[in-house]
Backbone as CSV, one residue per row, in Angstrom:
resi,resn,N_x,N_y,N_z,CA_x,CA_y,CA_z,C_x,C_y,C_z
1,MET,127.619,99.963,84.251,126.752,99.927,83.215,125.321,100.528,83.511
2,ARG,124.678,101.269,82.624,123.556,101.957,82.873,122.466,100.943,82.914
3,THR,121.384,101.292,83.899,120.278,100.406,83.882,118.969,101.393,83.870
4,ALA,117.893,100.873,83.729,116.711,101.684,83.722,115.588,101.125,84.557
5,ALA,115.126,102.119,85.484,114.004,101.799,86.407,112.691,101.862,85.562
6,GLU,111.743,101.249,86.072,110.394,101.229,85.376,109.906,102.620,85.008
7,GLY,110.123,103.540,85.931,109.531,104.966,85.607,110.559,105.798,84.904
8,ASP,111.663,105.210,84.451,112.838,106.102,83.847,113.236,105.485,82.540
9,VAL,112.285,105.297,81.639,112.766,104.537,80.308,112.749,105.578,79.123
10,GLY,112.460,106.795,79.407,112.546,107.738,78.239,111.187,108.370,77.838
11,PRO,111.161,109.193,76.869,109.890,109.708,76.396,109.084,108.858,75.586
12,VAL,107.777,109.196,75.362,107.006,108.458,74.597,107.248,108.890,73.123
13,LEU,107.397,107.964,72.238,107.543,108.207,70.844,106.200,108.281,70.093
14,ALA,105.351,107.268,70.542,104.041,107.157,69.833,102.974,106.360,70.692
15,ARG,101.831,106.750,70.636,100.670,106.045,71.162,99.785,105.517,70.027
16,LEU,99.594,104.400,69.902,98.945,103.733,68.775,97.680,102.990,69.189
17,SER,96.710,102.966,68.199,95.477,102.158,68.619,95.638,100.622,68.358
18,ASP,96.605,100.386,67.404,97.066,98.885,67.232,98.524,98.723,67.466
19,PRO,98.853,97.541,67.745,98.057,96.398,68.073,97.470,96.608,69.454
20,HIS,96.242,95.889,69.797,95.748,96.036,71.055,95.317,94.636,71.578
21,PRO,96.345,93.780,71.809,96.059,92.421,72.344,95.476,92.300,73.707
22,GLU,94.723,91.337,73.964,94.066,91.026,75.334,95.136,90.806,76.309
23,THR,96.245,90.236,75.864,97.260,89.825,76.805,98.390,90.994,76.701
24,PRO,98.669,91.698,77.854,99.714,92.627,77.811,101.043,92.055,77.350
25,THR,101.720,92.757,76.498,102.935,92.222,76.039,103.971,93.366,75.970
26,ARG,105.179,93.158,76.319,106.376,94.159,76.231,107.517,93.595,75.423
27,LEU,107.997,94.442,74.554,109.057,94.120,73.705,110.166,95.229,73.961
28,PHE,111.398,94.836,73.896,112.540,95.780,73.751,113.018,95.658,72.353
29,VAL,113.001,96.719,71.512,113.419,96.691,70.169,114.767,97.434,69.901
30,ALA,115.731,96.796,69.293,116.956,97.299,69.079,117.316,97.157,67.524
31,ALA,118.057,98.094,67.054,118.318,97.982,65.526,119.799,98.618,65.350
32,ASP,120.469,98.219,64.327,121.560,98.742,63.699,122.728,98.930,64.828
33,ALA,123.018,97.849,65.392,124.148,97.912,66.308,125.407,97.992,65.768
34,HIS,125.698,97.581,64.562,126.838,97.595,63.750,128.141,97.239,64.595
35,LEU,128.065,96.241,65.255,129.127,95.679,66.278,130.441,95.554,65.588
36,SER,131.476,96.197,66.073,132.792,96.051,65.599,133.868,96.136,66.752
37,PRO,134.627,95.032,66.857,135.676,95.019,67.878,136.869,95.778,67.630
38,THR,137.044,96.284,66.391,138.192,97.057,65.985,137.907,98.357,65.440
39,GLY,136.703,98.667,65.053,136.386,99.930,64.364,136.416,101.135,65.289
40,SER,136.603,102.271,64.754,136.521,103.567,65.641,135.980,104.680,64.673
41,GLY,135.426,105.665,65.326,134.930,106.824,64.775,133.766,106.612,63.801
42,THR,133.551,107.397,62.852,132.583,107.676,61.834,131.185,107.981,62.514
43,TRP,130.206,108.252,61.715,128.863,108.617,62.291,128.241,107.589,62.983
44,LYS,128.727,106.319,62.759,128.143,105.177,63.468,128.901,105.001,64.862
45,VAL,129.802,105.762,65.145,130.452,105.691,66.507,130.971,104.170,66.813
46,PHE,131.770,103.641,65.873,132.137,102.204,66.023,132.716,101.777,67.324
47,HIS,133.536,102.752,67.907,134.195,102.387,69.144,133.061,102.397,70.320
48,ARG,131.995,102.648,70.180,130.968,102.557,71.279,129.965,101.419,71.030
49,THR,130.122,100.606,69.913,129.097,99.718,69.604,128.763,98.638,70.582
50,GLU,129.877,98.034,70.946,129.716,97.030,72.043,129.124,97.436,73.379
51,ARG,129.604,98.561,73.705,129.042,99.093,74.984,127.694,99.386,74.834
52,ARG,127.156,99.928,73.775,125.750,100.408,73.628,124.841,99.133,73.548
53,LEU,125.319,98.125,72.912,124.460,96.887,72.752,124.488,96.284,74.225
54,ARG,125.676,96.164,74.999,125.442,95.642,76.202,124.478,96.389,77.129
55,THR,124.407,97.686,76.960,123.481,98.516,77.797,122.041,98.206,77.461
56,ALA,121.713,98.047,76.118,120.568,97.521,75.708,120.069,96.264,76.359
57,VAL,120.948,95.252,76.293,120.703,93.944,76.968,120.374,94.192,78.369
58,SER,121.202,94.872,79.091,120.998,95.127,80.546,119.619,95.745,80.779
59,ILE,119.223,96.712,80.015,118.015,97.540,80.210,116.917,96.540,79.874
60,ALA,116.902,95.705,78.866,115.881,94.839,78.454,115.689,93.819,79.651
61,ASP,116.767,93.325,80.255,116.601,92.415,81.355,115.876,93.129,82.635
62,ASP,116.287,94.361,82.890,115.749,95.169,83.932,114.338,95.396,83.816
63,LEU,113.767,95.526,82.571,112.378,95.864,82.315,111.572,94.642,82.196
64,THR,112.057,93.517,82.339,111.476,92.238,82.299,110.536,92.131,80.960
65,VAL,111.099,92.342,79.906,110.274,92.332,78.639,110.061,90.906,78.207
66,ASP,109.017,90.687,77.350,108.761,89.412,76.843,109.678,88.806,75.730
67,ALA,110.279,89.746,75.121,111.358,89.317,74.103,112.167,90.630,73.788
68,PHE,113.427,90.264,73.274,114.351,91.316,72.711,114.348,91.142,71.257
69,VAL,113.909,92.194,70.594,113.673,92.055,69.012,114.793,92.896,68.437
70,LEU,115.542,92.252,67.648,116.724,92.956,66.945,116.457,92.987,65.293
71,LEU,116.461,94.263,65.002,116.019,94.655,63.666,117.085,94.663,62.468
72,GLY,118.078,93.962,62.783,119.228,93.804,61.620,120.407,94.816,61.763
73,ASP,121.392,94.580,60.859,122.664,95.210,61.070,123.256,95.153,62.493
74,LEU,123.253,93.794,62.904,123.854,93.548,64.140,125.364,93.669,64.117
75,THR,126.025,93.463,62.897,127.368,93.581,62.751,127.771,94.790,61.819
76,ARG,129.111,95.028,61.870,129.524,96.019,61.058,129.537,95.592,59.602
77,ASP,130.026,94.482,59.375,130.024,93.908,57.859,130.066,92.395,57.807
78,GLY,129.483,91.734,58.911,129.267,90.302,58.757,130.533,89.449,58.986
79,ARG,131.708,90.018,59.549,132.780,89.213,59.754,132.563,88.368,60.968
80,GLU,133.373,87.180,61.027,133.121,86.318,62.151,133.584,86.907,63.390
81,SER,134.671,87.719,63.341,135.095,88.376,64.554,134.055,89.336,65.175
82,GLU,133.176,89.972,64.320,132.039,90.732,64.823,130.937,89.864,65.303
83,TYR,130.638,88.791,64.682,129.610,87.800,65.175,129.979,87.217,66.520
84,ALA,131.286,86.977,66.724,131.845,86.477,67.999,131.515,87.377,69.161
85,VAL,131.738,88.733,68.891,131.383,89.682,69.887,129.835,89.688,70.151
86,ALA,129.048,89.646,69.028,127.583,89.632,69.160,127.167,88.373,69.939
87,ASP,127.741,87.287,69.790,127.267,86.059,70.488,127.587,86.337,71.890
88,GLU,128.700,86.868,72.283,128.990,86.897,73.706,128.160,88.069,74.286
89,VAL,127.841,89.139,73.718,127.042,90.140,74.301,125.598,89.704,74.491
90,LEU,124.981,89.032,73.427,123.628,88.498,73.450,123.492,87.473,74.368
91,SER,124.510,86.615,74.787,124.366,85.496,75.649,124.030,85.992,77.050
92,GLY,124.122,87.364,77.286,123.742,87.847,78.566,122.168,88.078,78.674
93,LEU,121.469,87.932,77.648,119.972,88.009,77.747,119.348,86.934,78.446
94,SER,118.426,87.412,79.325,117.645,86.336,80.044,116.275,86.175,79.506
95,VAL,115.961,86.919,78.449,114.599,86.817,77.747,114.828,86.265,76.345
96,PRO,113.754,85.854,75.681,113.885,85.276,74.372,114.375,86.475,73.326
97,LEU,115.235,86.050,72.464,115.659,86.813,71.391,115.012,86.451,70.063
98,VAL,114.642,87.422,69.291,113.991,87.392,68.071,114.757,88.351,67.049
99,ALA,115.326,87.875,65.857,116.153,88.808,65.137,115.918,88.576,63.712
100,VAL,116.127,89.552,62.858,116.185,89.587,61.378,117.430,90.053,60.900
101,PRO,118.025,89.699,59.884,119.210,90.146,59.224,119.151,91.502,58.613
102,GLY,120.277,92.377,58.617,120.249,93.596,57.925,121.249,93.333,56.755
103,ASN,121.439,94.506,55.840,122.158,94.345,54.766,123.673,94.305,55.013
104,HIS,124.068,94.648,56.284,125.497,94.446,56.647,125.803,93.063,57.319
105,ASP,124.753,92.245,57.418,124.960,90.948,58.034,125.048,89.867,57.069
106,VAL,124.836,90.013,55.809,124.741,89.004,54.858,125.808,89.043,53.933
107,PRO,126.139,87.984,53.138,127.277,88.072,52.182,127.118,89.061,51.066
108,LYS,128.300,89.722,50.668,128.320,90.487,49.572,129.442,90.230,48.684
109,LYS,129.349,90.471,47.345,130.298,89.977,46.373,131.681,90.615,46.564
110,TRP,131.762,91.732,47.349,132.981,92.513,47.480,133.835,91.955,48.767
111,ASP,133.110,91.142,49.593,133.756,90.529,50.735,134.940,89.700,50.406
112,ASP,136.000,89.716,51.175,137.073,88.751,51.049,136.935,87.806,52.168
113,TYR,135.745,87.491,52.587,135.573,86.603,53.679,134.192,86.025,53.462
114,VAL,133.786,84.937,54.124,132.388,84.414,53.971,131.560,84.826,55.122
115,ALA,130.603,85.656,54.887,129.593,86.169,55.832,128.470,85.144,55.769
116,PRO,127.818,84.845,56.912,126.775,83.933,57.102,125.560,84.235,56.141
117,ALA,124.881,83.423,55.426,123.682,83.662,54.785,122.561,83.930,55.833
118,ALA,121.450,84.524,55.209,120.397,84.845,55.993,119.784,83.650,56.844
119,ALA,119.752,82.506,56.231,119.183,81.299,56.856,120.155,80.900,58.156
120,GLU,121.504,81.050,58.020,122.317,80.799,59.014,122.092,81.850,60.154
121,PHE,121.895,83.064,59.815,121.672,84.107,60.805,120.307,83.746,61.517
122,GLY,119.349,83.409,60.902,118.086,82.971,61.435,118.243,81.859,62.358
123,SER,119.104,80.856,62.139,119.262,79.740,63.091,120.089,80.219,64.320
124,ARG,120.912,81.191,64.021,121.906,81.606,65.117,121.159,82.624,66.130
125,TYR,120.240,83.422,65.531,119.681,84.393,66.512,118.118,84.418,66.463
126,GLY,117.507,83.709,65.660,116.183,83.653,65.543,115.469,82.310,65.921
127,ILE,114.399,82.017,65.217,113.686,80.803,65.309,114.127,79.620,64.281
128,GLY,114.475,80.274,63.159,114.814,79.406,62.031,114.959,80.138,60.791
129,PRO,114.918,79.383,59.606,114.888,80.148,58.305,113.803,81.113,58.112
130,TYR,113.986,82.090,57.427,112.928,83.106,57.075,112.183,82.820,55.940
131,PRO,110.860,83.176,55.939,110.174,83.916,56.923,109.781,82.949,58.098
132,PHE,109.512,83.508,59.287,108.947,82.761,60.417,108.032,83.585,61.122
133,HIS,107.123,82.901,61.879,106.092,83.451,62.740,106.323,82.884,64.192
134,VAL,106.504,83.856,65.186,106.522,83.423,66.643,105.492,84.269,67.419
135,ARG,104.860,83.598,68.181,103.896,84.222,69.160,104.600,84.675,70.403
136,VAL,104.514,85.966,70.773,105.238,86.467,71.967,104.097,87.170,72.686
137,GLY,103.801,86.715,73.897,102.644,87.195,74.642,101.446,87.211,73.831
138,GLY,100.910,88.391,73.582,99.549,88.581,72.860,99.801,88.995,71.301
139,VAL,101.123,89.101,70.891,101.368,89.543,69.531,101.971,88.518,68.740
140,ASP,101.752,88.503,67.410,102.352,87.548,66.419,103.421,88.268,65.679
141,LEU,104.607,87.940,65.926,105.780,88.571,65.243,106.007,87.806,63.827
142,LEU,105.861,88.495,62.780,106.132,87.930,61.392,107.331,88.526,61.007
143,CYS,108.483,87.601,61.038,109.896,87.890,60.810,110.348,87.598,59.367
144,VAL,110.773,88.621,58.633,111.107,88.398,57.291,112.538,89.001,56.927
145,ASP,113.168,88.371,55.879,114.469,88.698,55.491,114.428,89.631,54.316
146,THR,114.665,90.983,54.494,114.713,91.922,53.489,116.151,92.106,52.888
147,ALA,117.107,91.416,53.582,118.469,91.819,53.405,119.034,91.125,52.267
148,SER,118.559,89.932,51.989,119.268,88.941,50.929,118.311,88.487,49.804
149,ALA,116.978,88.588,50.029,116.110,88.090,49.027,116.564,86.675,48.549
150,ASP,116.663,85.752,49.481,117.112,84.390,49.145,118.552,84.433,48.525
151,GLY,119.370,85.356,48.820,120.776,85.270,48.300,120.916,86.035,47.039
152,ARG,119.931,86.752,46.529,120.079,87.491,45.341,120.672,88.966,45.533
153,LEU,120.848,89.418,46.698,121.193,90.783,46.831,122.638,90.798,47.292
154,THR,123.583,90.152,46.631,124.963,90.246,47.068,125.633,91.322,46.367
155,HIS,124.981,92.064,45.620,125.761,93.084,44.853,125.254,94.577,45.270
156,THR,124.415,94.585,46.316,123.845,95.901,46.763,123.397,95.855,48.237
157,HIS,123.267,97.033,48.753,122.722,97.189,50.139,121.275,97.367,50.147
158,GLU,120.577,97.467,48.951,119.197,97.594,48.909,118.536,96.351,49.466
159,GLY,117.309,96.498,49.791,116.461,95.435,50.297,115.449,94.942,49.360
160,GLU,114.907,93.690,49.435,113.822,93.109,48.712,113.289,91.909,49.303
161,LEU,111.913,91.688,49.235,111.295,90.659,49.673,111.085,89.595,48.492
162,SER,111.432,88.417,48.831,111.238,87.496,47.662,109.675,87.242,47.345
163,ALA,109.351,86.717,46.289,107.926,86.440,45.907,107.296,85.417,46.891
164,ALA,108.085,84.538,47.382,107.656,83.484,48.311,107.371,84.105,49.633
165,THR,108.096,85.037,50.062,107.911,85.830,51.348,106.701,86.623,51.322
166,LEU,106.445,87.297,50.158,105.310,88.066,49.990,104.015,87.291,50.003
167,ASP,104.056,86.119,49.467,102.931,85.268,49.474,102.771,84.692,50.851
168,TRP,103.762,84.365,51.611,103.686,83.927,53.000,102.982,84.896,53.767
169,LEU,103.633,86.278,53.685,102.815,87.253,54.473,101.400,87.438,54.156
170,ARG,100.991,87.369,52.873,99.698,87.516,52.492,98.790,86.541,53.223
171,ARG,99.224,85.275,53.264,98.469,84.284,53.854,98.516,84.324,55.424
172,THR,99.648,84.734,55.949,99.961,84.635,57.434,99.270,85.779,58.081
173,VAL,99.187,87.019,57.565,98.588,88.071,58.265,97.099,87.923,58.429
174,GLU,96.389,87.037,57.524,94.975,86.767,57.655,94.766,85.676,58.623
175,ARG,95.688,84.806,59.082,95.361,83.683,59.854,95.849,83.960,61.497
176,VAL,96.665,84.975,61.720,97.053,85.190,62.997,96.218,86.334,63.703
177,ASP,96.226,86.349,64.999,95.373,87.313,65.731,95.935,88.708,65.633
178,THR,97.163,88.942,65.911,97.743,90.266,66.165,99.025,90.441,65.406
179,PRO,98.962,90.633,64.091,100.353,90.601,63.266,101.102,91.810,63.457
180,VAL,102.476,91.587,63.846,103.483,92.659,63.751,104.557,92.237,62.831
181,VAL,104.827,93.000,61.692,105.910,92.630,60.840,107.258,93.102,61.309
182,VAL,108.164,92.315,61.452,109.456,92.606,61.873,110.459,92.504,60.586
183,ALA,111.102,93.703,60.236,111.990,93.769,59.004,113.035,94.739,59.264
184,HIS,114.078,94.667,58.481,115.191,95.558,58.648,114.822,96.805,57.670
185,HIS,114.770,96.659,56.416,114.460,97.826,55.447,113.156,98.423,55.792
186,THR,112.980,99.737,55.528,111.723,100.454,55.864,110.727,100.350,54.795
187,LEU,109.469,100.311,55.100,108.347,100.259,54.158,108.293,101.738,53.349
188,PHE,108.539,102.822,54.115,108.402,104.062,53.476,109.745,104.783,53.351
189,HIS,109.875,105.660,52.379,111.048,106.470,52.079,111.318,107.426,53.288
190,PRO,112.505,107.605,53.681,112.848,108.562,54.788,112.018,109.914,54.574
191,ARG,111.769,110.449,53.441,111.076,111.670,53.222,109.535,111.514,53.690
192,ASP,109.033,110.309,53.539,107.762,110.041,54.011,107.633,110.121,55.632
193,HIS,108.716,109.826,56.165,108.873,109.921,57.694,109.045,111.336,58.147
194,VAL,110.091,111.971,57.528,110.744,113.227,58.246,110.814,114.396,57.268
195,GLY,110.288,114.357,56.069,110.341,115.467,55.149,111.763,115.365,54.492
196,PRO,112.257,116.495,54.173,113.606,116.487,53.446,114.629,115.622,53.990
197,PHE,115.300,114.797,53.192,116.244,113.835,53.592,117.069,113.573,52.419
198,PRO,118.478,113.525,52.556,119.414,113.226,51.523,119.233,111.764,51.082
199,ASP,119.227,111.476,49.810,119.236,110.082,49.269,120.662,109.541,49.729
200,GLY,121.739,110.169,49.433,123.054,109.691,49.927,123.114,108.256,49.740
201,ASP,123.604,107.627,50.758,123.833,106.077,50.728,122.717,105.402,51.324
202,PHE,121.347,105.918,51.401,120.225,105.199,52.025,119.695,104.221,50.984
203,TYR,119.614,102.931,51.247,119.282,101.974,50.319,117.880,101.421,50.751
204,GLN,116.979,101.495,49.707,115.624,101.301,49.987,115.260,99.734,49.728
205,LEU,113.982,99.456,50.104,113.322,98.309,49.972,112.585,98.337,48.564
206,ARG,113.176,97.553,47.593,112.739,97.604,46.221,111.260,97.534,46.032
207,ASN,110.762,96.474,46.658,109.287,96.161,46.380,108.437,96.508,47.759
208,ALA,108.793,97.674,48.336,108.175,98.113,49.461,106.588,98.318,49.095
209,GLY,106.278,98.761,48.038,104.911,98.889,47.568,104.045,97.654,47.652
210,ALA,104.544,96.551,47.302,103.896,95.427,47.322,103.614,94.922,48.722
211,LEU,104.630,95.151,49.792,104.455,94.951,51.032,103.339,95.659,51.664
212,ARG,103.359,97.002,51.375,102.302,98.020,51.865,100.950,97.533,51.403
213,GLU,100.746,97.114,50.163,99.478,96.713,49.692,99.049,95.446,50.518
214,ILE,99.847,94.596,50.818,99.404,93.276,51.635,98.861,93.833,53.032
215,LEU,99.738,94.794,53.669,99.356,95.190,55.059,98.166,96.027,54.942
216,ALA,97.957,96.958,53.984,96.854,97.756,53.772,95.516,97.016,53.669
217,ALA,95.655,95.840,52.992,94.454,95.076,52.682,93.944,94.400,53.968
218,HIS,94.873,94.132,54.873,94.484,93.448,56.175,93.962,94.686,57.150
219,GLY,94.777,95.666,57.371,94.446,96.675,58.185,94.850,96.368,59.655
220,GLY,95.297,97.516,60.359,95.710,97.386,61.761,96.936,96.535,61.991
221,VAL,97.872,96.487,60.996,99.282,95.781,61.189,100.237,96.820,61.516
222,LEU,101.102,96.649,62.506,102.140,97.396,62.805,103.406,96.873,62.204
223,ALA,104.204,97.685,61.565,105.506,97.277,60.964,106.661,97.850,61.817
224,LEU,107.618,97.108,62.232,108.774,97.529,62.991,110.018,97.357,62.079
225,SER,110.675,98.446,61.920,111.786,98.478,60.936,113.015,99.211,61.512
226,GLY,114.116,98.915,61.012,115.336,99.634,61.317,116.040,100.463,60.154
227,HIS,117.322,100.256,59.903,118.093,100.798,58.729,118.112,102.290,58.671
228,LEU,117.192,102.996,59.026,117.159,104.461,58.854,118.006,105.217,60.008
229,HIS,118.287,104.543,61.019,118.971,105.121,62.240,118.328,106.302,62.896
230,LEU,117.109,106.363,62.861,116.444,107.404,63.689,115.079,106.895,64.139
231,PRO,114.579,107.360,65.230,113.319,106.910,65.708,112.206,107.761,65.081
232,THR,111.295,107.183,64.320,110.215,107.903,63.713,109.090,107.008,63.419
233,THR,107.966,107.644,63.010,106.809,106.846,62.581,106.030,107.618,61.720
234,THR,105.414,106.745,60.754,104.434,107.426,59.806,103.320,106.376,59.434
235,ALA,102.160,106.851,58.905,101.230,105.897,58.457,100.509,106.440,57.040
236,ARG,100.123,105.381,56.283,99.457,105.841,55.042,98.763,104.614,54.700
237,ASP,97.433,104.841,54.229,96.473,103.781,53.768,96.321,102.707,54.867
238,GLY,96.331,103.044,56.080,96.023,102.193,57.113,97.345,101.333,57.455
239,VAL,98.538,101.716,56.924,99.742,101.057,57.282,100.583,101.861,58.188
240,ARG,100.886,101.372,59.359,101.723,102.108,60.257,103.068,101.376,60.494
241,GLU,104.158,102.344,60.294,105.421,101.858,60.460,106.155,102.544,61.564
242,VAL,106.856,102.006,62.345,107.694,102.525,63.505,109.089,102.190,63.263
243,VAL,110.035,103.069,63.015,111.412,102.841,62.801,112.274,103.024,64.178
244,ALA,113.025,102.016,64.454,113.843,102.062,65.679,115.077,102.917,65.329
245,PRO,115.637,103.537,66.445,116.838,104.189,66.364,118.011,103.111,66.280
246,SER,119.145,103.654,65.868,120.260,102.687,66.008,120.829,102.655,67.502
247,THR,121.390,101.631,67.753,121.968,101.535,69.317,123.272,102.345,69.336
248,CYS,123.920,102.452,68.130,125.251,103.060,68.262,125.320,104.621,67.674
249,SER,124.598,104.943,66.663,124.595,106.373,66.121,123.603,107.170,66.786
250,PHE,123.635,108.567,66.384,122.637,109.418,67.072,121.258,109.280,66.654
251,PRO,120.257,109.155,67.665,120.547,109.029,69.076,120.624,107.674,69.463
252,PRO,121.717,107.296,70.110,121.728,105.821,70.599,120.761,105.456,71.545
253,ALA,119.828,104.644,71.092,118.636,104.386,71.876,117.938,103.071,71.400
254,GLY,117.205,102.628,72.220,116.313,101.458,71.765,114.780,101.910,71.953
255,LEU,113.864,100.965,71.746,112.406,101.191,71.869,111.782,100.209,72.819
256,LEU,110.928,100.689,73.815,110.063,99.848,74.638,108.789,99.920,74.028
257,VAL,108.302,98.620,73.744,107.001,98.658,73.018,106.097,97.896,74.020
258,ASP,104.993,98.547,74.473,104.118,98.009,75.415,102.728,97.875,74.739
259,CYS,102.215,96.657,74.546,101.000,96.389,73.776,99.938,95.836,74.799
260,GLY,98.635,96.295,74.739,97.771,95.792,75.580,96.317,96.169,75.029
261,PRO,95.367,95.907,75.789,93.855,96.114,75.367,93.535,97.419,74.829
262,ASP,94.255,98.469,75.509,93.973,99.893,75.195,94.857,100.362,74.049
263,GLY,95.739,99.460,73.462,96.488,99.931,72.345,98.078,99.766,72.676
264,THR,98.939,100.480,71.931,100.272,100.221,72.098,100.967,101.587,72.379
265,THR,101.970,101.578,73.317,102.683,102.698,73.694,104.240,102.463,73.439
266,ILE,104.840,103.241,72.736,106.214,103.090,72.327,107.075,104.166,72.961
267,ARG,108.187,103.810,73.649,109.039,104.758,74.358,110.263,104.719,73.858
268,LEU,111.041,105.884,73.759,112.452,105.838,73.456,113.270,105.478,74.724
269,VAL,114.191,104.648,74.622,115.070,104.250,75.747,116.579,104.689,75.416
270,PRO,117.015,105.818,75.960,118.356,106.250,75.695,119.352,105.203,76.263
271,LEU,120.447,104.907,75.546,121.479,103.979,76.041,122.735,104.670,76.419
272,THR,122.847,106.012,76.562,123.935,106.638,77.236,123.439,107.967,77.738
273,GLY,124.296,108.694,78.329,123.938,109.945,78.991,124.241,111.204,78.018
274,ALA,124.265,112.311,78.517,124.373,113.577,77.767,125.749,113.537,76.945
275,ARG,126.768,113.178,77.599,128.133,113.161,76.888,128.111,112.299,75.750
276,GLY,127.486,111.022,75.874,127.545,110.097,74.874,126.535,110.592,73.743
277,MET,125.481,111.182,74.011,124.449,111.683,73.046,125.319,112.841,72.204
278,ALA,125.946,113.695,72.932,126.625,114.837,72.252,127.663,114.271,71.365
279,GLU,128.451,113.341,71.782,129.496,112.692,70.856,128.832,112.189,69.650
280,ALA,127.735,111.351,69.745,127.057,110.778,68.551,126.500,111.907,67.716
281,TYR,125.969,112.929,68.270,125.347,113.927,67.481,126.508,114.704,66.617
282,VAL,127.707,114.941,67.286,128.816,115.645,66.616,129.287,114.832,65.491
283,ARG,129.432,113.491,65.717,129.939,112.621,64.552,128.913,112.445,63.518
284,ALA,127.667,112.436,63.877,126.555,112.380,62.751,126.667,113.610,61.893
285,ASP,126.684,114.921,62.542,126.727,116.108,61.838,127.940,116.215,60.967
286,ALA,129.013,115.617,61.284,130.214,115.624,60.455,130.338,114.434,59.592
287,GLY,129.401,113.534,59.479,129.540,112.383,58.785,129.118,112.400,57.319
288,ASN,128.671,111.188,56.791,128.192,111.217,55.335,126.836,111.869,55.285
289,ALA,126.180,111.790,54.051,124.923,112.396,53.843,123.852,111.810,54.736
290,HIS,123.976,110.451,54.958,122.922,109.799,55.806,123.035,110.386,57.254
291,GLY,124.215,110.383,57.754,124.393,110.830,59.084,123.967,112.311,59.148
292,GLN,124.434,113.115,58.246,123.941,114.566,58.265,122.446,114.744,58.345
293,GLY,121.759,113.868,57.532,120.360,113.909,57.440,119.712,113.639,58.881
294,VAL,120.286,112.676,59.545,119.885,112.317,60.924,120.099,113.345,61.869
295,ALA,121.237,114.158,61.752,121.546,115.262,62.596,120.638,116.506,62.327
296,ALA,120.200,116.669,61.047,119.491,117.728,60.655,118.029,117.526,61.200
297,TYR,117.702,116.233,61.117,116.268,115.867,61.658,116.261,116.216,63.080
298,ALA,117.183,115.920,63.857,117.315,116.214,65.394,117.258,117.773,65.514
299,ASP,117.928,118.490,64.527,117.797,119.966,64.761,116.426,120.471,64.644
300,GLN,115.550,119.634,63.929,114.124,120.174,63.791,113.319,119.811,64.924
301,GLY,113.778,119.082,65.960,113.042,118.778,67.193,112.784,117.293,67.345
302,LEU,113.662,116.421,66.890,113.420,114.994,67.093,113.278,114.552,68.523
303,LEU,114.045,115.087,69.518,113.997,114.671,70.735,113.092,115.524,71.626
304,SER,112.606,116.649,71.175,111.828,117.451,71.964,110.329,117.596,71.715
305,ASP,110.035,117.370,70.507,108.526,117.428,70.079,107.945,116.085,70.088
306,LEU,107.752,115.493,71.171,107.191,114.095,71.303,106.011,114.196,72.132
307,PRO,105.169,113.156,71.959,105.107,112.080,71.105,104.922,112.678,69.669
308,GLN,105.414,111.868,68.676,105.206,112.167,67.320,103.780,111.916,66.784
309,VAL,103.138,110.944,67.500,101.670,110.737,67.268,101.033,110.203,68.449
310,ASP,99.771,110.477,68.525,98.819,109.868,69.622,97.565,109.567,68.952
311,GLU,97.440,108.367,68.558,96.209,107.990,67.855,94.873,107.876,68.722
312,ARG,95.241,107.885,70.072,94.134,107.923,71.090,93.364,109.162,71.180
313,VAL,94.101,110.294,70.750,93.397,111.623,70.780,93.365,112.289,69.494
314,ASP,94.162,111.905,68.508,94.277,112.542,67.188,93.113,112.031,66.324
315,ALA,92.355,112.984,65.863,91.274,112.597,64.938,91.659,112.308,63.491
316,VAL,92.842,113.048,63.070,93.375,112.890,61.815,94.819,112.775,61.857
317,GLY,95.476,112.407,60.692,96.860,112.363,60.743,97.423,111.369,59.668
318,ALA,96.549,110.601,59.165,97.090,109.474,58.122,97.803,110.170,57.041
319,ASP,98.674,110.214,56.383,99.257,111.004,55.233,99.996,112.183,55.766
320,VAL,100.232,112.388,57.005,101.165,113.488,57.546,102.466,113.026,57.940
321,PRO,103.498,113.534,57.510,104.888,113.040,57.809,105.089,112.737,59.283
322,GLY,105.677,111.497,59.560,105.835,111.258,60.965,106.787,112.175,61.767
323,GLY,107.536,112.990,61.104,108.457,113.887,61.818,107.572,115.138,62.403
324,LEU,106.359,115.280,62.138,105.599,116.284,62.599,104.740,115.874,63.685
325,ARG,104.481,116.686,64.658,103.602,116.241,65.669,102.161,116.537,65.329
326,TRP,101.394,115.337,65.415,100.018,115.383,64.809,98.957,115.869,65.685
327,ARG,98.910,117.065,65.986,97.892,117.737,66.884,97.172,118.891,66.294
C-alpha cells in the first residue's frame, strides 16, 4: 500500500490568507469515495474504490493529521454492503473522523432498500446529528447536511440546506474563532471554478446563494466541498471555496490542509501512481458528461499549472475563475 513521506505529499493547490489560527492544524480531506464491493468500471472506477480509500487512510495516518475530514458520497448508493466496507476501511484510522453525507449516501425514493438517513450517517461517522460544530486544533469545523435537507431530497441528487441549518450557520460563524464550513455540494457552479463545464448530471446546491451571503457577511470563512470530483478553488465577495478531488475518479487524490498563523496551504495528495492516474483519466474521458468535463479540465492544465492561487503574493484575483493561475 502506498504511503507518503512528509516531503512527498504532492503539489500545492492553493496558498490562502485564511484561516490563520494561532494553533497549527493539519487536516486530511477526502471526498466522493463511492465505495462499492461489487461495482466495476465507469468514470468513477468502481473497482478501485476500496483500494483508493484505504490508501487515503494510510497516508492520513502517516502524516499525523489532526482529523480525517470526509466530504460525502462515501458509498456508491447507500447500500448496507457498501457501508460495511466503509466501516471496515475507516476503522483503520488512528485519527479523529469528521464526515458529512453526500447525495449518494442518503435515502432515495427509487431505492429498493433502506439507506440510512443523514442523522444516522452523522452518528455513524461524525459527531452527531447535523448541523454540528467540532473544534479541531485551531479551527472550527461547521459540518452541514446538504444531501437530504432534513429528508426532503428523496427525489433528486440536488442539494439544499434547511432553513434551520442556515439560521444555525448564521449564528455559529459569528461566535466561533476560525470557522471552516464542511459540506458535500459546492457553493459555486462548476463554471465559476473552471470555466466551460457541461451541466450533464451535475446536481447543484439549490440555495447556494443564501449560504454565500451568510459567509460573505462574516468574511474570512473557508468552505470545503466535494461533489464536483476535481480539485479546484475560487472566491467571490470574500467567500473562498476549495473543492476536493474524488478518491476514486480522475485525479484520484485527497487534500492535505495545513493551517497556521501565516495562513493555510493546501496540497494535492495523489492516491495512486502513473498507471492508476492514466486508467482514471481514460475512463473519465470516455464517461458521461460529468466525467468528460473533468477530463477536459485536466487537458487545460489541471495538474501542471499549480498553485491555482497564492493569496500571499497575489494582489488581485477575487472574481477570477479558480481554474486559472492568478498571477
